[in-house]
N, C-alpha and C positions, 0 to 999 in steps of 0.2 A: 377455574377458568372454563368457560363454555366453548364448545366447538360445533361447527356444522361441517358436513361433507358436501363438496361441490364437484362437478365434473367439468373438464376442460378439453376441448378438441386439440389433438396433435395433428396439425395440417400438413406437416412435411416430416421427412425422416431426420432432419437436423433443423430444429426450430427453437425459437425463443418464446416462452409463454409469460405473460404478465399475470402474476398471481398476487393475492393479498399477502402482506407481510406475515411471516410466521407459518405460512402454508406448508404442510408436509405431504409430499406425494405418497399415496398409499398403494395404489394398484393401477393397472391399465387393462383395457379390454376393448372389444368391439360389440356394439349392439347388434343383435341378429338381423335387424331390418336395415342396417346401414353398412357401408363399406368404409367407415371412418374409425380411426384410432382415437381413444379417449383415455385420459388419466383422471383419477379421482383423488382429491386432496382434502385433508383435514385442515380446516381454517379456524383459528381462534376468533371468538366473537367478543367484543367488536374488533374489527381489523380495518385499518385505514390506509396505511402506507403500502406501496406496491414493491414487489421484487421481480426481477427478470430471472427466469429459470431456463437454462438451455437444456433441451431434451434431445437425445439421439436415439434413433431406432436402428437396430442392427439385425440383419438376417442371420439365421443359423449358418455357420460356416464362413461368414464374411470376415475377412481379416480386420482387426482393430489395431491400427498402427499409429494412432494419434498420441503425441506426447502427453503424458499425464493421465492416460486412460485407466491406469491402475487405481486412480482415486475416484473414478466414476461410481455413483451409487446406483445399484440395481433397483429398478422399480418393479418390473413384472415381465412375464413372458405371455405373448398373445398368439393364439392359433387362428389362422385364417385359411381354412381348407388345407392344402398341402404346404402352405407357407407358415413359418414360425418366426415371429418378431420378438426381439428382446429390447426393452426400453430402459434407458439409463438417464439419470440426472447428471449432467456433465459439470455444470457450475451454476452459481446464482449470485446476483449482485443487485444493489439498490440503484435505480436510475437517477440521473442527475436532474 
């Protein structure tokens, strides 16, 4: 199976991203010229169906008290000057 890597903007600290089916979140980061968070995903080719992936951004030291948070999948840690963000994949589902 062939894959391509694509980047997707994370516009909020708790957001839903529409990704191609089978997409695997690989890493996160900020481009030096922008103040935006991004995730990079490995996407199988061809890919037609969409999935919705809920992503949460948590600051270092911020309490995580959401039920089920022990099942969140860690994506990456991003440094923004003195701030440190930790990105997690919370859930995914196929839209109706």
